[in-house]
N, C-alpha and C positions, 0 to 999 in steps of 0.2 A: 909206732902207730898201732893202735888197737884194731883188731878185726871186727867185722860186724858181729860175729859170734860172741866175742868177748864183751862187746857193748851190750848186746842182748842179755847175756848172762848177768851183767852187773845191774842193768836196769830192771830186768825181769821180763820174761816173755809175755806173761799174762798182762802185766801193767802196760807194756808197750802196745800190745794188741788193743787193749781197752782205750788208751789215749789216742791211738791212731784211727780207731773205728774200723779195724780190719780183722779178719779171721786169724787165728793162731797159725794157720798154714802159711799165710803171707809172711809172717815174721820168720817162720822156719825156713821158707824159701830164701829170704834175704840172708840168713845165716849160712846156708849152703852155697849160695852164689857169691857171697862176700861183697854184695853191693846192695845199698838201700835205694828205693825209689826217691827221686829228688823231692817229691811232694811230702816226704816224711821229714825233711830237713829241720824245720822249725820245732816240731814236736820232739825229735830226738835231741836237738841241741838243748832244749829246755830241760828235758829229763836227765840228760848227761850232766849238765851243770849242777843239778840238784844232788847228783851222786859224786860230784867232784872229778868227773872224767871228761875227756874231750873226744868228740866224734869228728875225725878229720873229713874235710870236704871231699877228699878223694874217694871216700867210701860211698858217695852218692852218685847216681847216674845222670848228672846234669848234662844236657845236650851240648856237645861241642867242647866240653871241658877237657883241656889238654890235647885236643885234636886240631891239626892244621887243616885248613880248607884246601881243596884240590889245587886251586890257583896259587896258593902260598908256597907250594913245594919248590 
């Protein structure tokens, strides 16, 4: 699985920032934290496909993804 940093490098930070409508610092923060905001999912999937790469869903901060609720323990 690729990291957020690898995906950003392959797509291009400036291109990603432009298509997402965010400042370059937001893209940089995602690279450092190794997690993308869930709201970026569709854009990153489209840009990744155009580059022939895959951005795993685990790299996005979907709420509740992979987490058990307190009563499920």
